[in-house]
Wavefront OBJ file of the C-alpha trace (Angstrom):
o trace
v -17.699 0.828 -0.951
v -18.872 2.140 -4.264
v -22.214 0.317 -4.165
v -23.279 1.848 -0.830
v -21.551 5.178 -0.423
v -23.035 8.481 -1.614
v -21.299 10.644 -4.216
v -20.359 13.379 -1.789
v -18.907 10.784 0.620
v -16.950 9.262 -2.220
v -15.465 12.722 -2.836
v -14.526 12.951 0.848
v -13.035 9.385 0.775
v -10.966 10.358 -2.290
v -9.739 13.620 -0.754
v -8.717 11.833 2.452
v -7.069 9.215 0.250
v -4.976 11.910 -1.445
v -3.892 13.143 2.010
v -3.063 9.584 3.064
v -0.951 9.179 -0.052
v 1.013 12.403 0.524
v 1.583 11.663 4.232
v 2.729 8.046 3.439
v 5.155 9.314 0.775
v 6.662 11.676 3.398
v 6.772 8.956 6.039
v 8.696 6.517 3.769
v 11.048 9.207 2.735
v 11.815 10.122 6.408
v 12.303 6.415 7.134
v 14.560 6.151 4.052
v 12.543 3.320 2.540
v 12.918 3.254 -1.162
v 9.749 2.530 -3.108
v 10.355 3.902 -6.639
v 6.865 2.834 -7.905
v 5.062 4.147 -4.783
v 3.275 0.791 -4.591
v 3.333 0.776 -0.787
v 1.830 4.240 -0.627
v -0.909 3.528 -3.209
v -1.798 -0.104 -2.550
v -0.807 -0.377 1.134
v -1.619 2.911 2.867
v -4.390 4.073 0.541
v -5.834 0.591 0.262
v -5.943 0.454 4.051
v -7.761 3.765 4.121
v -10.280 2.562 1.517
v -10.945 -0.477 3.688
v -11.487 1.651 6.768
v -13.557 4.206 4.891
v -16.333 1.661 4.314
v -16.733 1.386 8.167
v -17.233 5.111 8.384
v -19.208 6.042 5.260
v -21.418 3.098 4.432
v -24.998 4.365 3.929
v -26.617 1.430 5.786
v -24.101 0.225 8.383
v -21.346 2.871 8.569
v -20.425 4.725 11.748
v -21.579 8.048 10.419
v -25.075 7.045 9.272
v -25.782 4.039 11.510
v -23.935 5.026 14.599
v -22.519 1.630 15.204
v -18.863 0.555 15.303
v -19.869 -2.965 14.155
v -18.919 -2.516 10.467
v -15.797 -0.518 11.279
v -14.745 -3.245 13.766
v -15.207 -5.872 11.022
v -13.189 -3.803 8.600
v -10.366 -3.402 11.139
v -10.315 -7.170 11.743
v -10.194 -7.761 7.976
v -7.343 -5.205 7.625
v -5.468 -6.956 10.425
v -5.797 -10.289 8.627
v -4.590 -8.767 5.340
v -1.596 -7.167 7.053
v -0.703 -10.409 8.938
v -1.016 -12.444 5.730
v 1.243 -9.967 3.848
v 3.835 -9.837 6.625
v 4.117 -13.634 6.900
v 4.349 -14.291 3.129
v 6.763 -11.302 2.612
v 9.015 -12.339 5.509
v 9.193 -15.858 4.141
v 9.909 -14.731 0.585
v 12.547 -12.175 1.581
v 14.200 -14.585 4.037
v 14.576 -17.236 1.290
v 15.846 -14.601 -1.221
v 18.396 -13.296 1.336
v 19.689 -16.693 2.384
v 20.084 -17.852 -1.208
v 22.013 -14.695 -2.174
v 19.356 -13.520 -4.600
v 18.059 -10.537 -2.665
v 20.630 -8.079 -4.093
v 22.299 -7.632 -7.369
v 26.108 -7.783 -7.717
v 28.137 -4.731 -6.694
v 29.335 -4.009 -10.169
v 25.753 -3.894 -11.486
v 24.730 -1.750 -8.473
v 27.534 0.770 -9.169
v 26.898 0.894 -12.921
v 23.171 1.093 -12.419
v 20.437 -1.233 -13.651
v 18.840 1.548 -15.649
v 22.063 1.950 -17.634
v 22.223 -1.792 -18.265
v 18.571 -1.849 -19.442
v 19.122 1.133 -21.711
v 22.168 -0.569 -23.255
v 20.166 -3.739 -23.860
v 17.340 -1.790 -25.445
v 19.832 -0.023 -27.809
v 21.499 -3.393 -28.616
v 24.864 -2.548 -27.123
l 1 2 3 4 5 6 7 8 9 10 11 12 13 14 15 16 17 18 19 20 21 22 23 24 25 26 27 28 29 30 31 32 33 34 35 36 37 38 39 40 41 42 43 44 45 46 47 48 49 50 51 52 53 54 55 56 57 58 59 60 61 62 63 64 65 66 67 68 69 70 71 72 73 74 75 76 77 78 79 80 81 82 83 84 85 86 87 88 89 90 91 92 93 94 95 96 97 98 99 100 101 102 103 104 105 106 107 108 109 110 111 112 113 114 115 116 117 118 119 120 121 122 123 124 125
């Protein structure tokens, strides 16, 4: 959207993106979904907001300036395609990993902690 969104609208989009991030962090914590790098929050939720923001704030075709839902509808269809693609590929990958026993680490490694093992390897122990 950076080529066709005004600076003040970019500020609004960024502010809403910050709210989306904070709300998505809270949602995943309540659902007890562990994402230590916050990749889902940043790339998933905020990326989805950025995709939708074009449909609202585009200077020439956005809902706010043009009054038409056409661009927003196209953005929603595109987001749906991206979500479907991601779900299908992820489900396939995680199914294969789970069935081949490679989805989780061994119990001893889990109890000891992978960070401790990595630290020991770095220190040469």
